[in-house]
N, C-alpha and C positions, 0 to 999 in steps of 0.2 A: 334110550331114543336119541338120537342126535337132532339137535335145532339149529339152524344156522341163523346168526345174529346179523341183523343189517346195520348200516352205519346210524350211530346214534343211539342203538340199543344197548342195554345194560343188565347184565346178571347181578341180582341183588336179593336178599332176604327181606321178609314181612317187614321187619323194623326198620328199614333202609329209608332215609329221608334225604331231602335236598341238601340239608345241613350237612349230613355225613358224606355226601358226594365231594364236598372240598377236601376230604383227606383220602379219597378213593385213589388206587393205582390203576392206571390203564395198562392192560399187559401189552406187550410189543411194542408200546410207544417209546421211541428212543428218549424223550424227555422225561418220562415216567418210570419205565421199566430199567433198573440198574443193571440187568443182566444182559439186554438185548444187544448192546455194542460192546464187543470186547475183541481182542486180538485172536489169533488161530490156537493160541496156547489155553488149555485149560486149567493148567497149575504153574507154579513157580519151577518146580521141577522139571516140568516138559520144557519150559523156556531155557532152563539151564542146560538141558540136554542138546538142545538145538543151537547152542554156542552164543546166546544173546548177552551172556556176563561171563567172558572166559576169565580164566585166574591162571597165569599172568594174561593182561589184557592184550599182550601180543608177544610173540617169540622174538621179534625184532626189538631188542632193549630200548632203543631210542623212541620207536613208536609207542612201546609201553608207557615209558614216560609221559610222552604228549597225551595218550589217552587218560592216563591216571588224572593228569592236570584238567583235562575237559571234564571227567566225573567230578572232581571237586568243584569246577566253576559251576557246572550245571546244579549241584547239590546247592550251593551258594544261592543260585538263582531260585531254586525250589522253597529254600529256607524263607527267603523274603517274601515269596508268595505265600506262604503258610502264614507268615506274620500278618499278612494283609488281609486275613480272614477265610482263606480256603482251608480244606482239610489235609491233615498229614498223609493220608492215604493217596492222596491225588496229587501230592506236591513231593516232600522229602522222601516218602516210602514208595516211591515209583521207583526207586533205586533197588535192583536186585540184590545189590552188594550188602545192603542195609537188611533186607530181609533175610538172608542167609549169610550172616556176620562170620560165622565159623569158616565159611570157605576162603575168606581173605587172610585167613591166619599166616598163610606163606608170604603175602605181599605185604610187607611192613608198613610201607608208606600209605596205601589204601586202608588197612586195618587200622592204624593209629588215627587216621583223619575221620573215618567213620564211627569210629567207638567214641571219639570227643564230641562229634556232631550229634551222636543219640543221646549222650548224657547232657549236653545243653539243650536239647529240644526236651527231655524229660524235666529238667530244672524248669525251664520256662512254662511248661505246662502246670506244674505245680503252683508257680507263682501266680499265674493268670487265674487257676481254678479258686486258690484261696481267696483272692481279691474280688472274683466274681464280675469282674469287668467284662468277662467274656459273654454274658448274656446278650451283649449287642452284636456278637460274631460268635453264635452258640456252636458252631462247628469247630471252633479252634481247638478245644481240648479234647475232642471225642478222639480215643485212640484206635477204635474198631478192632481191637484185639491184636493190634501190631506189637511187634517185640520190641518194646521200648527201653526195657531194661534187663541187663545181664549182669552177672556176679563181676565179669572181667570189667566192667564199665567204671568201677571204683579206681581201678588202676589205669584208667585212659591216659591221665597225664604222664605217668611214668612211661609209657609205652611211646607216648609221642614225643617226650622229652629225649628219649633214646634215639629214636629216628631223627629227630632235629640235629641232635650231637653229631650223628653219623654224616649227615649231609652238611653240616657246618664245617667240619673237618674237611670233607671234600672239596668245599668252597674255598677255605683257606689253603689247601694243596694246589688248586687250581691257580690262585693269585700268585703264590709262591713260584710255581713252575713258570708263570708268565714273566716275573722277574729275573728269574734264572735261565730261562729260555732253554730247559730241560724239554725232552720230547717225551719222557714217560713219567708217570707217576709211581712213586715206589709204597709199596705197603698198603695201598688203598685201592679197592675196587671201584671202577668209576661206575656211574649212574646208568650211562648207555655208551654206545659205541663210537660216537663221534667227538674225539677230543677238544676241537674246537668251539663245540656246542655246549661243553660241560657246564661252563661257568654259568652261563644264562639260564641252563634248566636247573641247576642247583638254586640260584637266584628265585626263580618262579615258584619252586617247590617249596622253599623256605618262608617266603612271605605268605603263602596261604596256610602253611602248618602253623607259623607263628600266630597269625590271625586268629585260627581257630582256637589255639591254646590262651591267647590272651583274652578273647570273648568268652571263653569258658570261665576264666578268673574273673572277668567283671560280673557275670552272673551269680557265681558263687559268693564273691564278696559282698555284693549288694543284698545278699541274703542272710548275713550275719546280723544277729539281733542287735537293737539299739543304737544302729547306724554306726558300729564298730570298724566296718570294712569300707566305709565310704571313701576315705582318703586313698586307700590302696586302689580302690575300684577306679579312681580317677587316672591313677598312674597307667593303669592296665587299658582304660580307655584311649588314653594318650597314645599307648603302643599300639592299640588297635588301628587308629587312624593313620599311623606311620605305615602299619603294614598295609593297609587298603591303598595308600599312595603308592607303594611300591608294586602290589598287584597290579594296578592300573598301568603302571609304567613297563609291565611285562607284557602288554598286550601286543605291542609292536613286534617283538620277537617271536611270539607266539604266532601271531598272524604269518609272520614270513616264512615260518616252517609247514606251515598247512598248505597242502597241494590240491585244495579244492576251490571252486567258485565261491568266493565269500558273499555271505547274506548281509543284508542291511544291519547296521549296528542294534536297531531297534527290534530285531528279530531274533539276534543271536543271544543264545544263553551260555555261551563259552568265550573265553577271550580270543580262542584261536579261529571261532567261527565254524568249527567242526561239530558234527553231532556226536554226542558222547554215546559210549557203549554201556550195557547193563541196566537201561531203564525200559520199563514198559508201563504205559500211562493208564492201560485198561485191566492190568492183572488184578488189581485190588477193587474194581468196580463193583463187585457182587458184596464187597464188606460195607457198602453204603447204603444198607437197608433203611436206616431211619431218615434218610433223606433222598428225593430224586437226584439222579446224576447231574452234575453240572459241569459245563465245558469250561476248563480251567486254562487259561492263557499264563505260562510260566512267565514272569517278568524276565526281562532282558537282562543280560550280564551288566550292561551300563547302569540300567534302572536299579539292578540290585545294589550295585556299588552306591548309587545315590541314596538308596533307602537306608543302607546300613551307616552312612556317613551321618544321616539325620538322626538315626536312632541313637548312635554313640553320642552325638552333640547333645540330644534330650537327656539320656542317662547322666552325661557329665552335669549338665545344670542341676538335676537331682541332686547327684552327690556333693555337689557345692553348696547345698541348702544348709545355712547355720541351724542347729537345732534349738532354735528359740521356742520356749513354750509359750509364747503371745499369740493367742488365737487369731487376732487380727492381722498379723504378720503372716500366718500361715495361710488364711484364706487369701491374702494379697497375692503370695506367691503362686498358690494353685491357679488362680484366675489368670496371672500373668503367664504361667507355664502352658495354659491350655489355649493361649493366643498362638502359639508355635504350631498348633493343630497336631499334637502328637499323637502316634498310633497307639494299638491297644497294648503293646510290650511296655513301653515307658510308663504309661498311665498305670498298668498293674503294678510295677515296680514302686512309683510314687505312693499308691496307695496302700498296698499290702506290707512292704518292707520298711516304710518311714512313717507315713502319716498315721496309719490305724495297726499297730502291731500289738499282739496279745491282749487287744482292748484298751491300749495306752498310746498317747501320742508319742510318736518316736519309740514307742516300747518302754518309755521311761516314766511319762508323766500322767498320773491318773486325770481323767477328763473333769472331775469334780475340782482338783486342783488348778486347772487351766481356767475354770469359769471363776474360781475364788480370785485369782490372778487379774481377772478383767474388772472385777468389782472394786470401786474407790473405797476400800474399806480397811481398818486396822488388819494386819496380817492373819487370815484365818486359813492359810495353806495348810494342809494337813490335820485340820480340825476334825476328829471322827463324826462329831455331831454334824456338822456341816455336810460331810461326805455323804453320810447315810439318810440325809433329808431327801423325802420321796421327789420333791420338785428337780432337786439337784441330780438325782439319779436319772429322772426323766430327761432333763436338760442334757445331762452328759451324753445319753444314748442319741438324741436329736443331733448334737454335733457331730458324733461319729457318722451318723447317717449323712449328715451335710458334706463331711470330707469325702465320704465314699462316692456321693452323687457328683461331687465337683471331679472326680477323677473318670467319669463316663464321658462318652462323646457329647457333642453339642446338644443332638436332638434330644437322647436319651437324658440328659441332664436338665433341659429345661423341662421335660415332661416331668421328670421325678421331684425338680425343686417345686413345681406347681402343686404336686400332690403333697408334698410335705408341708406346705405352708398351713394346712388344716391343722396338724400336729403342733405347730409353733403355736398358732391360734388358741388352741385348745388349753395348751399349759398356760399361755398368758392369761386366760380367762380363770382358771382355777387358782392361780397365784392371786389374782385380784380380788376374788371372792374370798379365799383364805385370810387374806390380808384385812379384808373389811371385817371379817368374823372376829378375828383376833384382837385386832387393835382399833376397829371403826368407833367404839363408844367411849375409849380410854383417852383421856387428855394427859393427866399427870401420871406418868409411869416411872418404875425403877429404872436405874441405868441399864441394868442387865436386859430388862425388857425393851428398853430403847435400842440397845444394840440390835435384838431380835428383829424390831420393826425396820431399821435401816437396812439390815440383810435382806429382808422380805422386799423392801422398796427397791433396791438396787438390783435384786434379782429380776423383778419385774420389769423393770427398765431396761436391763440388758436383754430380756428376752423378746421385749417389744423391738427393740433396736434391731435385733438380729432377724426378726420376722419380716421387716421392712427391708433389710439388706437382701434376703433371699426374693422378696417381691421385685427388688430393682433389678437383680441379676436375672430373674425370670423374665422382665420385661424387654430387656437390654439383647437377649439372646434371641429374641424374636427378628431382631434387625440381621444379626449374624445368618440365620436360617431363612431369610426372606420371606417371612410369614404375612408380613404386612404390606398392602397395597397403598399406593400415594393418596388414595381417597380415605385410608384409614389413618394416616399420619397424624391428623389432628387429635383425635381421641386417644391414641397412643402417648404422644407427647404430653396431652394433658394429664392421662393416668401418672405418666412418669413424674411430672411436676408434682402431683399430689403425693406421690410415694417419697419421694426425694425431699420434699417439705418435711413429712413426718420424721424421716430418717435423721434429719439434721436436728429436729426437735429433740428426739431422744438422746442423740449424742450430745446436745447441750445439757440436758439433764444430768447425763452422767458425769460431764466434766464439772458442772455446779456442785455434785456431791462429792466430787473429788476435792475441791477448794474447800468444802465446808470441812470434809474431814481433816484436810491440812490444818485447817484454822482450829479445829478441836484440840489438835496436837500441840498448839501453842508454840512455845519457843524450843521445842526438842530438835535434836538434830535432823535437818533436812535430807529427805533422800532425792538425791539429783536423778536418779532414774525414773523416779515417779514424776518429777517435774518435766523431764523430756519427753516422757509419755503423753504428759497434758499438752506439751507444746505441739506435738505430732498431732493429737485429737484436733486441737484448734485448727491446724493447717488442714486437716482432713474435712472439717467443716467447712472452711473456706471453699476447698474443692468441689464439695457436694453443692455450695451456694452457685457455683459456677454452672454445674448440671441443672439445677434449679431454673437459674436465668436463661439457659440454653432450651430447656424445656417449655417453659412458660412462653418464651419468645416466639419459638416456632409453633406452639399450639394457637397462639393468639394470631400470627402471621396467616396460617393456614384458615383458621376461623374466618379472618378478615376477607380472603380471597373467596372463599365459600360463601360468605353473606353478600359481599358486594358485586363478585363478578360470576357467581353460580360455578366456579370451578372447583375441582377436588371435591365433587358432591358424589355419593356412593350411588351406584346404580341399583334400581330396586326391582330387577326382573325376578332374581330368584330369592333374595331375601331383604329385609330392612336394614336399616342402620343399626337399630336397637338390638337385633339379632346378632349382627356383627361384633357389636360391643360384647354381648354376652359370650359369643365363640371365643373372643380373645380373652376376656378377663373374668371368664365364669370361676375358675379356680380362686382367683383372689377375692371374688365376691363371696364365695361360700365360706373362705376362710375370715370374713370381715377385715380383709387389709386394702385399705383402712376402713373404718367404720364410717357409717352414714354416708358412704360414696356409692352412686348409682349412675345408671344412664342419663336419668333426668338432671341430675347434677351437671352432668358433662354438657347436656343439651342446654340449659340454663345459662351456662357459663360461657359457652361458645356463641350462643344467638346474640349476646350483648357484645361480642368482640367489634370494635371500631377503628379506622386507621388513626383517629385521633388519639385515642388512649395509646394505641402500640407505639405511636412515635413520641408520645408524651413521655411514657415511661422508659423507652429505648432500652430493652434489656440488654441487647447486645454490647451496648456501649459500657454498662453497669459492669460487665466481666471484665472488660478492658481495664478498669479501676482496680479490680481485684487481683488479677494475676501477677502484676509485678512484685507484690509483697510475698507471693508463694515461690518466687524464683529462688529466694534466699532459702526458705525453708526445705526445699527439695533440691538443693545444691548436691547433695551427696547421693541422690536417688535418680540417675539418669531415666529411667522408666517413667517416672512422674513428669520430670522435665520435658520429655517427648509428648506425654498426655498433655501438659500445660499449652505446648507449642500447637498442638493439634486444636484444643479448645479456642485458643486465641485466632486461629485462621477461620474456623467457622464462625465466630463472633463478628470478624472482620467483615468477610464475604456477606454474611447474612445483614449486617449493618448496612454496608453499601447497597444491597439489593433494596432493604427496606426504603431507603432514601430515594431510589428510582421510582420504586411501587408509589410512594407518598407525592412524588413529583408529576408522575403521569397520570396517578389515581387508579386505585384497584379496580373501578368500575369500566376504564378504558378498554374497549373491544380489541384494540390492535394488542393489548398487554399479553405475553405470554410466559408464565412462569412454571419452571419445573424444579424438582429437587434432586441433587445427585449426593453420594456419599463419597466425595473426593478426598475429604481431610480426616474424617473420622467414622468408624464403623458405625455408630450409633446416631450420631447427629448430622442432619442433612444440611448441605448449603444450597440456597435458592439462586436458581439461574434465570435471569430476567432478559428476555427479548421482546421486540416488538415486530410484529408482522407487517 
């Protein structure tokens, strides 16, 4: 019996629920049904029979070269689009030549290019899959049964080198002909039929083939264990950038040879502006059953060039990393690297091929040894008992997870950092209880026992310090993600002030312990590297003190404006201020970071804020007393000097704004204060106006 379905009706089983409807597919809906929108071809073979992907690309040899370059350029744009998070099936493998590689065996240029591209894609998928950073772009690694690998792909470089050498000889012959002014080329077959265009076409092909070769080398060198291929990878990165610039220069010539009405550069996927042959965007649509079809707009050729330039610069930064096993330096590098907003591929390379390789830092250093280096104690690196300690094993895994988290995108990073705080807090509590249980009632202990106590205490301090570091990163990322409204700045800066204060406290305890260790050694030979490390820790404490003063100053300024002018008050239409507090800091509260801190602590602190105290303590002026001494310490670190300059600018602007607010009076109805992030991404500058 046939039943007509009306609009809004649904065929479902007895166990169907509204929750299940979220995963239901609507048949015949173009947005849901992956098979509804496709070309007139039912298969790749049918498209080939209809002449969509001819080999050769044209019987006219000049046109064949032009079309080959167009195919390379469009594949280049598709590859960049894939890197941005779209599927292989809807980007790179919309090329029929890639789907049926055996058909191109008679076309050496196209065959060598496509094989090397496919091998590169396969290697990148392996890196991203192992790093698991693809969880944020979960379609990136799906192959959908596409022909990603072939036995011949192992020989892709030898095939490409052979083609490159042939074209290079042709280019040299063209240059020699131009010098001798001969009209014919001896012993060499030209690429195409127009001698006056031969040299330009040779150059256009060579730069594309060489970029493909060097980029493949970059990927393979960076995959070598223990960072052994990084130096060579940097050389290939430089070669890639050089070939990209030559590729860009070839655009003018290729455009001059196209006989069509040119599109705008932002829409063209080829340098010439021509539509490439051999592509069909809908042939693979039925392979996308795990996900609804998505409209994919392939990046323009010029945007693809810019993407690869940034990608190569990011990879170069990774390759330039000194394999220093000091954890603080590794964390600093990773945070600085994320400021350039790297895409998925460089973040995957940073994590999987460098930071966490075979469960070791750089594939060389056990994380237990990395932790032991951070403790200000006599050399216990390599100590088997220390390595097997259950707390050290747990902390080593936490460090591994932390490095992996720092390599994810900003939104995922903040979410995962908040959740990881519970683990740091749990280990910290367990360490504290174990310390009390083992040594709490013992005063006079043997030297060996005293050493165990010192190791336990320093491990506890180190754990608490890094818990507060994670909390500070969690809070500051909220500004980068625009999660805080101006009415919430007061509570956020107050919480930052508390966390930064605790972080300094733990760092200072570690420095004191380091000094105590040095004193115990007496007149033994000094370790200048450890002295230098202590100096840097002291400078880091001073920089953190600047953050403390900025956070406290901004929190009090906002509290004064709330108390005396009723500005920056949270609207209570949907939720209360306390609910907002819990929404932002619930993960920190559950992890008890810091302890004994609640909404009521914030409320009590902010309600007492007055303009008199704010002017009296003048936190912004105090910063200007600290920064001059830090310039010398950071003389060899340009990134920290830039950060110092930003802090000085925020402090100076807020000091001036505070003076104006004090002179006018915070309760003056004509006073208008707003906050902007013009000098620093995390610390706002007060803008004062009078209406």
